[in-house]
All heavy atoms as an XYZ file, in Angstrom:
870
protein
N      43.583     35.051    -13.855
C      44.502     34.360    -14.571
C      43.797     33.326    -15.342
O      43.087     32.463    -14.857
C      45.549     33.832    -13.694
C      46.575     32.997    -14.357
S      47.884     32.198    -13.505
C      48.001     32.754    -11.865
N      44.115     33.203    -16.695
C      43.482     32.059    -17.405
C      44.090     30.687    -17.106
O      45.356     30.598    -16.705
C      43.773     32.327    -18.884
C      44.908     33.259    -18.796
C      44.909     34.038    -17.413
N      43.337     29.631    -17.089
C      43.892     28.277    -16.805
C      44.110     27.549    -18.074
O      43.377     27.915    -19.173
C      42.941     27.550    -15.906
O      41.722     27.408    -16.643
C      42.656     28.195    -14.542
N      44.895     26.590    -18.111
C      45.333     25.788    -19.229
C      44.682     24.404    -19.111
O      44.770     23.774    -18.024
C      46.856     25.709    -19.461
C      47.349     27.067    -19.689
C      47.125     24.756    -20.526
C      48.838     27.178    -19.485
N      43.970     24.004    -20.237
C      43.313     22.640    -20.132
C      44.394     21.511    -20.364
O      44.803     21.496    -21.612
C      42.191     22.647    -21.164
C      41.358     21.355    -21.136
C      40.522     21.274    -19.803
O      40.136     22.347    -19.227
O      40.352     20.099    -19.277
N      44.809     20.806    -19.495
C      45.796     19.571    -19.834
C      45.233     18.664    -20.764
O      44.009     18.555    -20.826
C      46.080     19.032    -18.484
C      45.628     20.027    -17.510
C      44.618     20.840    -18.107
N      45.987     18.105    -21.676
C      45.579     17.096    -22.529
C      46.359     15.806    -22.209
O      47.613     15.765    -22.181
C      45.895     17.536    -23.962
C      45.640     16.493    -25.010
C      46.004     16.944    -26.440
C      45.768     15.924    -27.408
N      46.291     16.248    -28.627
N      45.609     14.670    -21.980
C      46.259     13.496    -21.645
C      46.156     12.381    -22.823
O      45.200     12.344    -23.512
C      45.494     12.783    -20.425
O      45.640     13.606    -19.328
C      46.190     11.560    -20.130
N      47.324     11.882    -23.075
C      47.362     10.733    -24.158
C      47.816      9.475    -23.524
O      48.529      9.520    -22.467
C      48.337     11.182    -25.318
C      49.657     11.384    -24.843
C      47.880     12.508    -26.117
C      50.737     11.310    -25.952
N      47.334      8.350    -24.050
C      47.806      7.076    -23.719
C      48.792      6.470    -24.718
O      48.526      6.625    -26.001
C      46.726      6.013    -23.662
O      45.619      6.617    -22.715
C      47.054      4.702    -23.202
N      49.974      6.113    -24.216
C      51.003      5.576    -25.151
C      51.313      4.122    -24.789
O      51.542      3.799    -23.664
C      52.278      6.429    -25.063
N      51.207      3.331    -25.816
C      51.526      1.895    -25.638
C      52.875      1.551    -26.048
O      53.339      1.953    -27.068
C      50.398      1.024    -26.592
C      50.534     -0.439    -26.448
C      49.876     -0.912    -25.068
O      48.979     -0.301    -24.607
N      50.416     -1.919    -24.531
N      53.603      0.809    -25.198
C      54.995      0.334    -25.631
C      55.880      1.554    -25.974
O      56.668      1.417    -26.938
C      54.958     -0.794    -26.474
C      54.209     -1.937    -26.058
O      53.151     -2.164    -26.770
N      54.576     -2.463    -25.035
N      55.767      2.703    -25.279
C      56.433      3.875    -25.621
C      57.999      3.701    -25.658
O      58.513      3.202    -24.706
C      56.134      5.097    -24.682
C      56.747      6.369    -24.885
C      55.980      7.039    -26.193
N      56.228      8.396    -26.157
C      55.408      9.365    -26.471
N      54.137      8.978    -26.754
N      55.748     10.565    -26.508
N      58.693      3.994    -26.733
C      60.175      3.830    -26.975
C      60.513      2.392    -26.636
O      61.665      2.140    -26.198
C      60.933      4.865    -26.060
N      59.742      1.391    -26.923
C      60.008      0.117    -26.817
C      59.755     -0.423    -25.333
O      60.210     -1.600    -25.008
N      59.159      0.296    -24.466
C      58.849     -0.047    -23.112
C      57.706     -0.931    -22.978
O      57.151     -1.518    -23.997
N      57.300     -1.358    -21.760
C      56.278     -2.372    -21.612
C      54.901     -1.660    -21.139
O      55.033     -0.718    -20.407
C      56.756     -3.353    -20.422
C      57.888     -4.039    -20.616
C      58.328     -4.977    -19.604
C      58.811     -4.168    -18.372
N      59.325     -5.048    -17.184
N      53.904     -2.192    -21.716
C      52.651     -1.649    -21.191
C      52.194     -0.251    -21.555
O      52.859      0.331    -22.580
N      51.297      0.303    -20.921
C      50.800      1.732    -21.116
C      51.328      2.724    -20.296
O      51.534      2.317    -19.062
C      49.250      1.689    -21.098
C      48.524      0.944    -22.226
C      47.001      1.215    -22.057
O      46.519      1.510    -21.129
O      46.326      0.950    -23.149
N      51.541      3.970    -20.772
C      51.819      5.023    -19.877
C      50.868      6.066    -20.313
O      50.292      6.176    -21.419
C      53.307      5.428    -19.967
C      53.719      6.149    -21.356
C      54.249      4.426    -19.522
C      54.998      6.757    -21.451
N      50.727      7.112    -19.383
C      49.745      8.175    -19.543
C      50.527      9.554    -19.489
O      51.182      9.767    -18.480
C      48.582      8.040    -18.599
C      47.964      6.850    -18.624
C      48.283      5.756    -17.692
C      47.106      6.408    -19.598
C      47.754      4.590    -17.685
C      46.515      5.146    -19.626
C      46.855      4.285    -18.643
O      46.324      2.983    -18.711
N      50.490     10.372    -20.624
C      51.180     11.591    -20.608
C      50.145     12.692    -20.610
O      49.384     12.882    -21.457
C      52.028     11.685    -21.918
C      53.199     10.469    -21.891
C      52.803     12.971    -21.973
C      53.813     10.320    -23.125
N      50.139     13.483    -19.496
C      49.322     14.700    -19.429
C      50.198     15.917    -19.672
O      50.943     16.378    -18.978
C      48.701     14.832    -17.985
O      48.083     13.647    -17.745
C      47.785     16.030    -17.963
N      50.001     16.516    -20.925
C      50.645     17.719    -21.322
C      50.179     18.900    -20.550
O      48.959     19.128    -20.797
C      50.601     17.882    -22.912
C      51.272     16.843    -23.647
N      52.633     16.945    -24.023
C      50.765     15.728    -24.109
C      52.898     15.877    -24.637
N      51.837     14.959    -24.755
N      50.996     19.584    -19.774
C      50.615     20.579    -18.898
C      50.648     21.913    -19.661
O      49.993     22.856    -19.337
C      51.460     20.669    -17.724
C      51.429     19.311    -16.804
C      52.555     19.432    -15.759
C      50.200     19.173    -16.231
N      51.498     22.018    -20.663
C      51.552     23.172    -21.595
C      51.453     22.675    -22.974
O      52.006     21.676    -23.388
C      52.668     23.899    -21.387
C      52.920     24.699    -19.983
C      54.224     25.309    -19.805
C      51.840     25.692    -19.704
N      50.793     23.497    -23.899
C      50.749     23.097    -25.341
C      51.956     23.716    -26.052
O      52.728     24.409    -25.367
C      49.475     23.710    -25.846
O      49.594     25.146    -26.091
N      51.965     23.309    -27.262
C      53.125     23.938    -28.096
C      53.127     25.429    -28.159
O      54.161     26.131    -28.232
C      53.029     23.468    -29.541
C      53.407     21.884    -29.714
C      53.340     21.405    -31.127
O      53.384     22.217    -32.000
O      53.238     20.144    -31.348
N      51.963     26.018    -28.136
C      51.846     27.543    -28.072
C      52.412     28.056    -26.749
O      53.350     29.018    -26.859
C      50.393     28.019    -28.105
C      49.886     27.993    -29.428
O      50.480     27.877    -30.385
N      48.545     28.154    -29.440
N      52.152     27.504    -25.570
C      52.839     28.075    -24.406
C      54.316     27.716    -24.363
O      55.111     28.485    -23.740
C      52.104     27.371    -23.226
C      50.786     27.899    -22.842
C      49.736     27.091    -23.647
O      49.787     26.001    -23.899
O      48.603     27.795    -23.819
N      54.779     26.588    -24.917
C      56.102     26.267    -25.045
C      56.949     27.080    -25.893
O      58.206     27.194    -25.715
C      56.342     24.707    -25.266
C      55.703     23.781    -24.250
C      55.872     22.297    -24.667
C      56.288     23.958    -22.802
N      56.296     27.720    -26.826
C      56.970     28.676    -27.820
C      58.292     28.252    -28.307
O      59.152     29.166    -28.505
C      57.089     30.036    -26.974
N      58.488     27.057    -28.622
C      59.711     26.553    -29.342
C      60.891     26.473    -28.433
O      61.987     26.038    -28.845
N      60.749     26.848    -27.134
C      61.828     26.601    -26.214
C      61.890     25.169    -25.638
O      63.013     24.679    -25.264
C      61.651     27.575    -24.983
C      61.548     28.998    -25.457
C      62.799     29.562    -26.250
O      63.974     29.389    -25.662
N      62.665     30.107    -27.306
N      60.792     24.523    -25.573
C      60.765     23.276    -24.897
C      59.831     22.261    -25.885
O      59.008     22.834    -26.544
C      60.051     23.261    -23.647
S      60.900     24.305    -22.451
N      60.164     21.035    -25.874
C      59.464     20.183    -26.548
C      58.158     19.552    -25.687
O      57.245     19.220    -26.280
C      60.268     18.966    -27.093
C      61.258     19.352    -28.097
C      61.892     18.165    -28.663
C      62.938     18.649    -29.754
N      63.820     17.627    -30.255
N      58.452     19.469    -24.484
C      57.402     18.957    -23.613
C      57.557     19.353    -22.180
O      58.595     19.434    -21.560
C      57.394     17.340    -23.609
C      56.239     16.734    -22.877
S      56.232     14.917    -23.079
C      57.582     14.395    -22.099
N      56.384     19.648    -21.520
C      56.275     19.838    -20.037
C      55.095     19.017    -19.629
O      53.876     19.478    -20.043
C      56.194     21.253    -19.676
C      56.017     21.598    -18.226
C      56.898     21.152    -17.358
C      54.881     22.250    -17.800
C      56.892     21.393    -16.000
C      54.805     22.535    -16.392
C      55.654     22.074    -15.460
N      55.201     17.916    -19.014
C      54.090     17.003    -18.843
C      54.264     16.223    -17.509
O      55.354     16.147    -16.923
C      54.004     16.007    -19.997
N      53.054     15.760    -17.059
C      52.998     14.738    -15.986
C      52.935     13.391    -16.557
O      52.005     13.217    -17.382
C      51.816     14.990    -14.976
C      51.682     14.081    -13.810
C      50.504     14.419    -12.873
C      49.359     13.787    -13.525
N      48.121     13.872    -12.653
N      53.773     12.515    -16.099
C      53.768     11.111    -16.763
C      53.318     10.184    -15.674
O      53.970     10.227    -14.605
C      55.126     10.757    -17.413
C      55.133      9.376    -17.981
C      55.552     11.848    -18.448
N      52.428      9.272    -15.985
C      52.072      8.189    -15.052
C      52.445      6.856    -15.761
O      51.897      6.622    -16.740
C      50.452      8.319    -14.845
O      50.164      9.554    -14.292
C      50.055      7.281    -13.881
N      53.084      6.060    -14.968
C      53.594      4.758    -15.343
C      53.020      3.667    -14.409
O      53.422      3.781    -13.113
C      55.135      4.691    -15.454
C      55.591      3.262    -15.909
C      55.696      5.730    -16.148
N      52.059      2.994    -14.691
C      51.426      1.845    -13.786
C      52.460      0.854    -13.436
O      53.436      0.603    -14.199
C      50.261      1.340    -14.720
C      49.876      2.374    -15.745
C      51.315      3.000    -15.998
N      52.134      0.102    -12.407
C      53.093     -0.968    -11.944
C      53.363     -1.921    -13.135
O      52.430     -2.275    -13.887
C      52.144     -1.584    -10.898
C      51.401     -0.502    -10.213
C      51.050      0.352    -11.464
N      54.591     -2.235    -13.391
C      54.952     -3.216    -14.367
C      55.162     -2.631    -15.753
O      55.605     -3.282    -16.693
N      54.813     -1.314    -15.941
C      54.982     -0.710    -17.212
C      56.408      0.183    -17.184
O      56.923      0.433    -16.106
C      53.841      0.251    -17.518
O      52.684     -0.345    -17.721
N      56.713      0.609    -18.392
C      57.951      1.242    -18.500
C      57.960      2.272    -19.693
O      57.133      2.027    -20.704
C      59.148      0.362    -18.549
O      59.110     -0.442    -19.813
N      58.801      3.064    -19.695
C      59.228      3.955    -20.822
C      60.589      3.508    -21.308
O      61.516      3.557    -20.493
C      59.240      5.465    -20.433
C      59.590      6.491    -21.437
C      58.828      6.408    -22.675
C      59.567      7.854    -20.838
N      60.612      2.883    -22.551
C      61.844      2.241    -22.976
C      63.009      3.138    -23.155
O      62.968      4.482    -23.155
N      64.141      2.571    -23.350
C      65.395      3.378    -23.694
C      65.298      4.084    -24.840
O      64.834      3.673    -25.865
C      66.538      2.382    -23.676
O      66.643      1.625    -22.531
C      67.931      3.067    -23.861
N      65.695      5.458    -24.826
C      65.608      6.352    -25.835
C      66.727      7.368    -25.739
O      67.125      7.767    -24.664
C      64.313      6.948    -26.007
C      63.758      7.768    -24.795
N      63.276      7.181    -23.737
C      63.640      9.035    -24.640
C      62.947      8.092    -22.979
N      63.162      9.292    -23.389
N      67.227      7.813    -26.867
C      68.373      8.769    -26.917
C      67.749     10.257    -27.078
O      66.577     10.374    -27.528
C      69.220      8.604    -28.175
C      70.082      7.480    -27.966
C      69.745      6.187    -28.348
C      71.493      7.574    -27.468
C      70.640      5.021    -28.273
C      72.283      6.637    -27.295
C      71.854      5.391    -27.698
O      72.771      4.393    -27.590
N      68.413     11.185    -26.718
C      68.054     12.520    -26.755
C      69.114     13.246    -27.648
O      70.348     13.180    -27.289
C      68.003     13.258    -25.412
C      66.622     12.964    -24.769
N      65.456     13.797    -25.015
C      66.326     11.962    -23.897
C      64.482     13.159    -24.337
N      64.928     12.112    -23.713
N      68.717     13.728    -28.812
C      69.551     14.507    -29.770
C      68.880     15.888    -30.047
O      67.878     15.981    -30.446
C      69.626     13.685    -31.018
C      70.364     12.323    -30.841
N      71.571     12.204    -30.643
C      69.805     11.120    -31.022
C      71.931     10.893    -30.530
N      70.839     10.266    -30.709
N      69.607     16.957    -29.591
C      69.163     18.313    -29.745
C      68.280     18.793    -28.671
O      67.727     19.777    -28.738
N      68.223     17.894    -27.585
C      67.444     18.398    -26.371
C      67.929     17.637    -25.079
O      68.746     16.659    -25.199
C      65.971     18.161    -26.592
C      65.570     16.724    -26.898
O      66.179     15.790    -26.286
O      64.648     16.611    -27.765
N      67.432     18.081    -24.044
C      67.712     17.349    -22.675
C      66.362     16.998    -22.073
O      65.335     17.602    -22.399
C      68.492     18.249    -21.735
O      67.641     19.367    -21.374
C      69.780     18.724    -22.322
N      66.383     16.013    -21.041
C      65.084     15.730    -20.455
C      65.382     15.555    -18.898
O      66.299     14.841    -18.563
C      64.539     14.458    -21.040
C      63.063     14.193    -20.367
C      62.316     13.249    -21.129
O      62.821     12.380    -21.929
O      61.033     13.251    -20.936
N      64.499     16.102    -18.223
C      64.500     15.957    -16.656
C      63.199     15.324    -16.217
O      62.179     15.681    -16.824
C      64.605     17.430    -16.155
O      65.843     18.029    -16.646
C      64.649     17.340    -14.626
N      63.430     14.451    -15.202
C      62.262     13.924    -14.601
C      62.323     14.240    -13.140
O      63.272     14.182    -12.551
C      62.270     12.400    -14.614
C      62.229     11.637    -15.977
C      62.591     10.402    -16.094
C      61.566     12.198    -17.011
C      62.454      9.617    -17.391
C      61.562     11.581    -18.284
C      61.998     10.280    -18.323
O      61.890      9.609    -19.603
N      61.156     14.707    -12.603
C      61.078     14.947    -11.160
C      60.074     13.987    -10.440
O      58.891     14.165    -11.034
C      60.774     16.372    -10.815
C      60.748     16.633     -9.377
N      61.834     16.630     -8.532
C      59.621     16.778     -8.470
C      61.482     16.769     -7.290
N      60.108     16.893     -7.304
N      60.299     12.971     -9.787
C      59.542     11.986     -9.254
C      58.570     12.637     -8.164
O      58.974     13.108     -7.178
C      60.293     10.740     -8.644
C      61.406     10.394     -9.571
C      59.409      9.667     -8.280
C      60.916      9.818    -10.973
N      57.218     12.489     -8.467
C      56.281     12.854     -7.513
C      55.720     11.769     -6.509
O      55.650     11.973     -5.373
C      55.031     13.437     -8.224
C      55.349     14.688     -9.188
C      54.198     15.039     -9.921
C      55.889     15.916     -8.316
N      55.617     10.583     -7.092
C      55.107      9.500     -6.315
C      55.489      8.162     -6.933
O      55.800      8.070     -8.108
C      53.585      9.566     -6.021
O      52.823      9.339     -7.232
N      55.418      7.095     -6.076
C      55.698      5.839     -6.627
C      57.318      5.608     -6.632
O      58.133      6.534     -6.154
N      57.660      4.308     -6.973
C      59.070      4.015     -7.072
C      59.515      3.197     -8.405
O      58.499      2.828     -9.036
C      59.479      3.112     -5.890
O      58.737      1.890     -6.031
C      59.352      3.657     -4.535
N      60.604      3.281     -8.726
C      61.079      2.712    -10.040
C      62.513      2.650    -10.206
O      63.324      2.908     -9.277
N      62.902      2.139    -11.414
C      64.268      2.006    -11.728
C      64.572      2.954    -12.993
O      63.830      2.822    -13.994
C      64.621      0.574    -12.121
O      64.368     -0.304    -11.107
C      66.057      0.422    -12.576
N      65.479      3.830    -12.793
C      65.918      4.735    -13.843
C      67.298      4.245    -14.500
O      68.237      4.055    -13.695
C      66.048      6.069    -13.294
C      66.481      7.182    -14.254
C      65.549      7.729    -15.078
C      67.830      7.599    -14.362
C      66.024      8.695    -16.042
C      68.242      8.616    -15.086
C      67.304      9.071    -16.111
O      67.705     10.106    -16.998
N      67.284      4.180    -15.730
C      68.495      3.855    -16.402
C      69.148      5.033    -17.122
O      68.442      5.712    -17.896
C      68.233      2.787    -17.542
O      67.663      1.588    -16.865
C      69.493      2.450    -18.271
N      70.398      5.447    -16.800
C      71.045      6.546    -17.299
C      72.353      6.002    -18.036
O      73.289      5.599    -17.442
C      71.476      7.465    -16.136
C      72.465      8.666    -16.627
O      72.403      8.898    -17.810
O      72.992      9.287    -15.707
N      72.062      5.821    -19.383
C      73.163      5.293    -20.246
C      73.371      3.900    -19.791
O      72.448      2.977    -19.927
C      74.434      6.115    -20.267
C      74.283      7.352    -21.050
O      73.743      7.424    -22.178
N      74.474      8.571    -20.425
N      74.470      3.549    -19.159
C      74.822      2.107    -18.763
C      74.696      1.900    -17.202
O      75.098      0.866    -16.707
C      76.290      1.783    -19.241
C      77.350      2.469    -18.649
O      77.022      3.621    -18.028
O      78.533      2.220    -18.771
N      74.101      2.868    -16.411
C      73.986      2.771    -14.967
C      72.475      2.700    -14.740
O      71.736      3.485    -15.368
C      74.654      3.823    -14.299
C      76.148      3.857    -14.551
C      76.769      4.866    -13.582
C      78.390      4.764    -13.809
N      79.023      5.964    -13.956
N      72.129      2.081    -13.679
C      70.742      1.851    -13.131
C      70.621      2.382    -11.693
O      71.497      2.056    -11.048
C      70.207      0.506    -13.326
O      70.366      0.047    -14.722
C      68.717      0.396    -12.923
N      69.574      3.223    -11.427
C      69.368      3.759    -10.104
C      67.921      3.471     -9.664
O      67.061      3.519    -10.526
C      69.648      5.312    -10.071
C      70.950      5.662    -10.719
C      71.130      5.936    -12.055
C      72.056      5.737     -9.793
C      72.392      6.388    -12.544
C      73.239      6.053    -10.253
C      73.382      6.481    -11.638
O      74.704      6.809    -12.223
N      67.697      3.420     -8.470
C      66.330      3.345     -7.883
C      65.919      4.723     -7.764
O      66.640      5.722     -7.342
C      66.295      2.684     -6.499
C      66.702      1.153     -6.588
C      65.669      0.285     -7.358
O      64.579      0.616     -7.191
O      66.219     -0.469     -8.130
N      64.734      5.059     -7.981
C      64.035      6.377     -7.804
C      62.913      6.422     -7.051
O      62.166      5.418     -6.946
C      63.791      7.129     -9.247
C      65.072      7.425     -9.994
C      62.900      6.279    -10.100
N      62.718      7.536     -6.315
C      61.594      7.659     -5.279
C      61.056      9.099     -5.366
O      61.842      9.911     -5.852
C      62.068      7.119     -3.888
C      63.066      8.087     -3.273
C      63.611      7.497     -2.024
C      64.850      8.349     -1.483
N      65.628      8.937     -2.306
N      59.996      9.352     -4.720
C      59.483     10.700     -4.598
C      60.586     11.715     -4.095
O      61.345     11.453     -3.143
C      58.283     10.618     -3.639
C      57.874      9.269     -3.743
C      59.141      8.522     -3.879
N      60.738     12.881     -4.829
C      61.758     13.931     -4.583
C      62.971     13.825     -5.324
O      63.761     14.820     -5.360
N      63.207     12.708     -5.979
C      64.355     12.537     -6.763
C      64.173     13.249     -8.092
O      63.033     13.398     -8.691
C      64.634     11.063     -7.116
C      65.154     10.277     -5.913
O      65.494     10.871     -4.846
O      65.208      8.998     -5.963
N      65.309     13.777     -8.622
C      65.274     14.489    -10.012
C      66.383     13.808    -10.848
O      67.498     13.708    -10.352
C      65.542     15.892     -9.837
O      64.437     16.449     -9.073
C      65.489     16.683    -11.187
N      65.990     13.369    -12.054
C      67.024     12.947    -12.985
C      67.242     13.861    -14.176
O      66.367     14.669    -14.462
C      66.511     11.513    -13.568
O      65.387     11.822    -14.344
C      66.130     10.628    -12.441
N      68.367     13.736    -14.889
C      68.741     14.566    -15.904
C      69.421     13.745    -16.926
O      70.362     13.081    -16.800
C      69.620     15.833    -15.520
C      69.969     16.630    -16.605
C      69.063     17.551    -17.198
C      71.287     16.681    -17.133
C      69.461     18.396    -18.271
C      71.562     17.427    -18.151
C      70.685     18.409    -18.725
N      68.906     13.841    -18.213
C      69.448     13.184    -19.413
C      69.955     14.354    -20.401
O      69.160     15.043    -20.991
C      68.387     12.331    -20.113
S      69.028     11.403    -21.382
N      71.247     14.392    -20.472
C      71.891     15.461    -21.261
C      71.695     15.050    -22.802
O      71.559     14.015    -23.173
C      73.345     15.532    -20.878
C      73.551     14.326    -20.153
C      72.357     13.695    -19.659
N      71.808     16.137    -23.653
C      71.864     16.005    -25.019
C      72.893     14.986    -25.451
O      74.121     15.015    -24.976
C      72.194     17.352    -25.750
C      72.070     17.307    -27.213
O      71.697     16.259    -27.739
O      72.024     18.436    -27.735
N      72.590     13.996    -26.168
C      73.436     12.890    -26.727
C      73.512     11.705    -25.808
O      74.349     10.760    -26.119
N      72.689     11.636    -24.719
C      72.664     10.547    -23.888
C      71.394      9.777    -24.007
O      70.404     10.246    -24.742
C      72.755     10.992    -22.458
O      74.140     11.443    -22.234
N      71.154      8.620    -23.267
C      69.941      7.781    -23.408
C      69.501      7.449    -21.982
O      70.315      7.555    -21.024
C      70.175      6.552    -24.225
C      71.224      5.653    -23.584
S      71.269      4.044    -24.473
C      72.257      3.075    -23.367
N      68.260      7.273    -21.852
C      67.690      6.949    -20.565
C      66.367      6.154    -20.751
O      65.895      5.943    -21.904
C      67.455      8.177    -19.694
C      66.426      9.112    -20.116
N      65.786      9.928    -19.256
C      65.956      9.329    -21.334
C      64.901     10.743    -20.030
N      64.911     10.393    -21.270
N      65.949      5.565    -19.542
C      64.715      4.759    -19.514
C      64.213      4.885    -18.153
O      64.998      5.113    -17.171
C      64.839      3.330    -20.037
N      63.000      4.522    -17.960
C      62.385      4.399    -16.504
C      61.311      3.368    -16.502
O      60.558      3.098    -17.473
C      61.854      5.734    -16.052
C      61.580      5.719    -14.417
C      60.527      6.231    -16.905
C      61.482      7.075    -13.979
N      61.457      2.557    -15.388
C      60.324      1.466    -15.191
C      59.748      1.549    -13.857
O      60.520      1.750    -12.887
C      61.135      0.051    -15.380
C      60.262     -1.101    -15.156
C      60.784     -2.428    -15.546
O      62.002     -2.463    -15.900
O      60.107     -3.420    -15.484
N      58.548      1.221    -13.732
C      57.861      1.175    -12.423
C      58.002     -0.240    -11.866
O      57.630     -1.133    -12.364
C      56.280      1.479    -12.524
C      55.607      1.455    -11.349
O      56.048      0.969    -10.349
N      54.454      2.107    -11.310
N      58.794     -0.214    -10.794
C      58.988     -1.599    -10.084
C      58.230     -1.630     -8.809
O      58.438     -2.599     -8.067
C      60.526     -1.631     -9.827
O      60.931     -0.444     -8.958
C      61.445     -1.714    -11.117
N      57.404     -0.611     -8.474
C      56.587     -0.664     -7.402
C      55.257     -1.214     -7.362
O      54.884     -1.897     -8.496
N      54.350     -1.001     -6.488
C      53.020     -1.505     -6.409
C      51.955     -0.371     -6.656
O      50.782     -0.713     -6.676
C      52.775     -2.230     -5.234
O      52.885     -1.266     -4.011
C      53.566     -3.383     -4.969
N      52.396      0.847     -6.843
C      51.586      1.975     -7.101
C      51.979      2.650     -8.298
O      53.294      2.519     -8.817
C      51.387      2.895     -5.903
C      52.733      3.590     -5.507
C      52.597      4.509     -4.290
O      52.582      3.941     -3.245
O      52.578      5.743     -4.486
N      51.244      3.630     -8.877
C      51.673      4.392     -9.953
C      53.012      5.141     -9.789
O      53.121      5.712     -8.640
C      50.583      5.299    -10.555
C      49.409      4.710    -11.155
O      49.500      3.417    -11.501
O      48.315      5.316    -11.373
N      53.888      5.064    -10.696
C      54.953      5.953    -10.738
C      54.672      7.198    -11.471
O      54.249      7.148    -12.625
C      56.282      5.250    -11.320
C      57.505      6.123    -11.512
C      58.057      6.612    -10.320
C      58.480      5.216    -12.334
N      54.655      8.338    -10.818
C      54.251      9.565    -11.463
C      55.400     10.587    -11.275
O      55.976     10.890    -10.236
C      53.003     10.190    -10.679
C      51.927      9.200    -10.813
C      52.537     11.606    -11.332
C      50.532      9.496    -10.023
N      55.758     11.298    -12.301
C      56.691     12.254    -12.449
C      56.412     13.433    -13.421
O      55.577     13.248    -14.348
C      58.163     11.628    -12.846
C      58.163     10.942    -14.088
C      58.578     11.431    -15.316
C      57.918      9.531    -14.136
C      58.661     10.733    -16.473
C      57.931      8.872    -15.303
C      58.279      9.376    -16.449
N      57.064     14.523    -13.270
C      56.966     15.660    -14.145
C      58.157     15.472    -15.065
O      59.307     15.306    -14.710
C      57.033     17.007    -13.495
C      57.059     18.208    -14.462
C      55.851     17.139    -12.566
N      57.836     15.622    -16.543
C      58.958     15.500    -17.484
C      59.104     16.790    -18.102
O      58.086     17.389    -18.531
C      58.559     14.359    -18.476
N      60.306     17.306    -18.361
C      60.541     18.519    -19.126
C      61.657     18.251    -20.181
O      62.739     17.757    -19.810
C      61.066     19.651    -18.119
C      61.479     20.901    -18.609
C      60.292     21.638    -19.329
C      62.133     21.800    -17.580
N      61.216     18.399    -21.386
C      62.217     18.406    -22.505
C      62.486     19.827    -23.058
O      61.691     20.466    -23.433
C      61.632     17.469    -23.652
C      61.469     16.028    -22.988
C      62.755     17.395    -24.680
C      60.822     15.136    -24.146
N      63.777     20.125    -22.885
C      64.325     21.450    -23.190
C      65.157     21.405    -24.519
O      66.109     20.524    -24.592
C      64.991     22.199    -22.136
C      64.050     22.346    -20.914
C      65.587     23.539    -22.680
C      64.847     22.900    -19.733
N      64.942     22.326    -25.527
C      65.780     22.161    -26.745
C      67.253     22.611    -26.329
O      67.301     23.561    -25.496
C      65.200     23.132    -27.770
C      63.920     22.574    -28.355
O      63.717     21.512    -28.291
N      62.965     23.585    -28.553
N      68.206     22.002    -26.853
C      69.558     22.478    -26.706
C      69.809     23.655    -27.456
O      69.408     23.943    -28.449
C      70.616     21.373    -26.982
O      70.376     20.184    -26.289
N      70.771     24.563    -26.891
C      71.160     25.812    -27.666
C      71.723     25.339    -28.967
O      72.363     24.360    -29.000
C      72.117     26.508    -26.795
C      72.001     25.797    -25.361
C      71.458     24.475    -25.662
N      71.523     26.225    -29.998
C      71.994     25.880    -31.317
C      73.505     26.464    -31.409
O      73.933     27.318    -30.862
C      71.149     26.566    -32.435
C      71.743     26.240    -33.807
C      69.799     26.115    -32.247
C-alpha cells in the first residue's frame, strides 16, 4: 500500500487567533477529490488559538487527540479534552483555544456541503 507524505504548514494568527498553529495535511487535494477541503492534524501550542471563523458551503469537525482547550460554538463556549468531538455546521462559526499547559492536538475534517 502506498503511503502519503503529510505536509505541515505554520499559520500565524489564523482567523484572527493568537500565536502560531501547525497544520499537518494528512491528505492532499488529489486524495480529497473535491469532496473535502481538508483532512489534517492541527497542533495548537499553549496560549495559542484558532480564531472565530464562519463556515459557508462546508462543515468542520474536530476530534481532540490530546491537550485541553476552550471551544466556541457560535455564542456558547465549552471545555474540550481528549476523546471529544465538535461539529460546526454550514452557516455557523467556531473557534478553539489552548488553555492547557501542553499542546492541544486534534484532527480537523472540512467536508463540502451538498449542492
